[in-house]
C-alpha positions in Angstrom: 66.0 4.8 50.0 67.6 3.6 47.0 66.5 5.5 44.0 66.9 3.4 41.1 64.0 2.7 38.9 62.1 -0.1 40.3 59.2 0.1 38.1 59.7 1.9 34.1 56.1 2.2 32.1 56.9 3.2 28.9 54.4 4.5 26.2 52.0 2.0 27.6 47.9 1.7 25.5 45.5 -0.1 26.4 42.1 -0.8 25.3 39.6 -2.9 25.8 37.0 -5.2 23.0 37.8 -4.1 19.5 40.1 -1.7 17.7 37.8 0.3 16.4 34.6 -0.2 18.2 36.2 -0.5 22.3 37.3 1.8 25.0 40.4 3.0 24.8 41.3 3.3 28.9 44.7 4.4 28.6 46.8 6.3 26.2 50.7 7.0 25.7 51.3 6.4 29.2 54.5 6.5 30.4 55.7 7.3 34.2 59.0 5.7 36.6 58.3 4.7 40.0 61.5 4.0 42.1 62.3 1.6 44.5 60.7 2.0 48.2 59.1 4.9 46.9 55.2 5.9 47.4 53.5 7.1 44.5 49.4 7.3 44.0 48.2 7.6 41.8 44.0 9.8 41.1 42.0 10.8 38.5 38.5 10.7 37.7 36.7 8.0 37.9 36.9 5.6 34.2 40.1 7.2 33.9 42.2 3.7 33.7 44.1 4.3 37.5 43.1 0.6 38.0 43.9 -0.9 35.1 47.3 0.3 35.1 47.5 -1.5 38.4 46.4 -4.4 37.4 49.1 -3.3 34.0 52.1 -4.1 36.8 50.2 -6.8 38.1 50.3 -8.3 35.3 46.7 -8.8 35.4 46.2 -7.5 31.8 48.7 -6.6 29.7 49.3 -3.6 27.1 47.6 -3.6 23.8 51.4 -1.1 23.3 54.5 -0.2 25.3 55.9 -2.1 27.8 55.7 -2.4 31.2 59.4 -3.7 33.1 60.1 -4.5 36.3 63.7 -4.4 37.8 64.4 -5.4 33.8 61.5 -8.4 33.5 58.6 -8.1 32.6 55.2 -8.4 35.1 55.1 -12.0 34.0 58.1 -12.5 34.6 58.3 -10.1 38.1 54.4 -12.0 39.3 55.6 -15.7 39.5 59.0 -14.8 40.8 56.6 -13.5 43.3 58.2 -9.5 43.3 54.8 -8.2 43.0 51.5 -8.6 45.1 48.0 -6.7 45.2 45.4 -5.5 47.8 41.5 -4.4 46.5 38.8 -2.9 47.7 36.9 -5.8 49.3 39.7 -7.8 51.8 38.0 -10.7 49.9 38.6 -13.4 52.7 38.2 -16.9 53.6 35.2 -16.7 56.4 35.8 -20.3 57.0 39.7 -19.1 58.0 41.0 -17.7 61.2 43.1 -14.5 60.6 46.2 -16.1 61.0 45.8 -18.7 58.3 44.3 -16.7 55.9 47.8 -15.0 56.3 49.1 -18.3 55.5 47.7 -18.6 52.9 49.6 -17.7 49.9 53.1 -19.1 52.3 50.9 -22.4 52.1 50.4 -22.1 48.6 54.6 -22.3 48.3 54.8 -25.0 50.6 57.1 -23.3 52.8 57.1 -25.3 56.1 54.4 -25.2 58.6 56.5 -24.0 61.5 58.2 -21.1 58.7 54.2 -20.1 58.2 53.2 -19.6 61.2 56.4 -18.1 62.1 56.1 -15.2 59.5 51.7 -14.4 60.2 52.8 -13.9 63.8 55.3 -11.7 62.5 53.4 -10.3 60.2 49.8 -10.0 62.7 52.8 -7.6 65.0 53.0 -5.7 61.9 50.0 -4.8 61.6 49.3 -4.6 65.4 46.7 -7.6 65.5 48.6 -9.6 67.5 45.9 -11.4 69.4 43.5 -11.8 66.4 44.6 -14.6 65.3 42.4 -16.7 66.2 40.3 -14.9 65.6 37.4 -15.0 61.9 36.9 -12.0 59.4 33.4 -12.0 60.4 34.5 -11.3 64.3 36.8 -8.2 63.1 36.2 -4.7 62.0 36.0 -3.7 58.2 39.1 -1.8 58.8 40.8 -4.6 61.0 39.9 -7.1 57.3 40.9 -4.9 55.5 44.5 -4.9 57.5 44.9 -8.7 57.3 44.4 -8.0 53.4 47.8 -6.3 53.8 49.1 -8.9 55.7 48.4 -11.5 53.8 49.9 -9.9 50.7 52.5 -8.7 52.6 53.4 -12.4 53.6 55.9 -13.7 51.1 57.6 -10.8 51.1 56.9 -8.9 47.9 59.4 -5.7 46.0 56.0 -4.4 45.0 53.1 -3.5 47.4 49.7 -2.7 44.5 46.9 -1.4 46.4 43.8 -0.3 44.2 41.2 1.9 45.8 42.4 -0.5 49.3 40.4 2.1 51.5 37.5 3.5 49.8 34.7 1.2 51.1 35.4 2.8 54.7 34.5 5.6 56.9 36.6 8.8 57.2 37.9 8.0 60.7 39.0 4.0 59.7 40.3 5.8 56.0 43.0 7.7 58.5 44.0 5.4 60.6 44.8 3.2 58.0 46.4 5.1 56.4 49.0 6.1 59.3 49.1 2.3 59.7 50.1 2.0 55.9 52.5 4.5 56.9 53.8 2.8 59.3 53.7 -0.7 56.9 55.9 1.2 55.0 58.3 2.4 56.8 59.1 -0.4 58.5 58.9 -2.7 55.0 60.4 -0.2 52.3 58.4 -2.4 49.9 57.5 -0.1 47.6 53.9 1.1 46.8 51.7 2.3 44.1 48.4 3.0 45.0 44.8 4.1 43.5 42.6 6.2 45.3 40.1 9.1 44.7 40.9 11.7 47.7 43.0 14.1 47.1 43.8 14.5 50.6 45.0 11.3 50.9 47.3 10.7 48.0 49.3 14.0 49.2 49.3 12.5 53.0 50.5 9.1 52.2 52.7 9.9 48.7 56.6 10.5 47.8 54.8 11.9 44.6 51.2 11.7 43.3 50.8 11.1 39.4 47.0 12.8 38.1 46.0 11.4 34.9 43.2 13.0 32.5 39.8 11.5 31.8 39.7 8.4 29.8 41.8 7.5 27.9 43.7 7.7 30.8 47.7 10.1 30.1 50.0 11.0 32.8 48.2 15.2 33.2 51.3 15.7 35.8 53.6 14.2 38.2 53.8 15.8 41.4 56.5 15.6 44.4 54.9 15.8 47.5 57.7 17.2 49.6 56.1 16.6 53.1 58.2 15.6 56.6 57.9 12.5 57.0 57.3 10.6 59.4 53.9 12.1 58.5 51.5 13.3 61.3 48.3 14.3 62.0 49.3 17.7 62.6 50.9 17.7 58.8 46.8 18.6 57.5 47.2 21.5 59.3 50.8 22.9 57.3 50.5 25.6 54.9 52.7 23.0 52.5 49.6 20.1 53.0 46.5 22.8 51.6 49.8 23.8 49.4 50.0 20.5 47.5 46.2 19.5 48.1 46.1 22.5 45.9 48.2 21.6 43.2 46.8 17.8 42.8 43.2 19.9 42.8 44.0 22.3 39.8 45.7 19.4 38.2 42.8 17.5 38.2 40.5 20.6 37.3 43.3 21.6 34.4 42.1 17.7 32.7 38.4 18.0 33.4 37.8 21.0 31.0 39.3 19.0 28.0 42.9 18.8 28.4 44.5 16.0 26.3 
């Protein structure tokens, strides 16, 4: 892994509404994310996890502090197609085939038809849905639709994939399966992933590090290194070290729920 800092978040605060009467979502958040890293963000509901992700993705602007992506602003990185976002809902276009949904960002970039088809075929292979390119979203399960949304986000080969609770609406078995699929995609592409989740086990299973936020206004309570071996399999959940790390994340969440900061 290239260990240089790709995302630098420096003393960032964000509030909604008027400064006096609005809501302070984040306060003085600083965090570095390494190139090729899988970093999860976890915290109680309303702590600003999604806000932080949207700040990195240039969907929002901070009120204080700054964010740099390889030395550039989030707006510059977005225009250079360095970042892509996957939300909880796949938001696929029902009237377009799966392959056509994946190709949509490439159409916007005005790539040639043959190149769009080639990349879509590669991505369908990557998400193990090679035989579903001609199908339509309503013909796929919710988990498969989310895989397509991930493929679409990767279509223009971003350096950073921002994922806002992408598996939050899925049942536990589908969620675990897609987590394994995501790790396989990450291993093959080495895209940097910033992953928002409410699941402690999911954060530990997937990540290199887990950033724990306090209740609103969100601040960094603790960043926990996940020193589990890769590749990670389901059996790892039975390992003592996995249990220790889950307890460490839960302890940080309990601490920040008891009046800390």
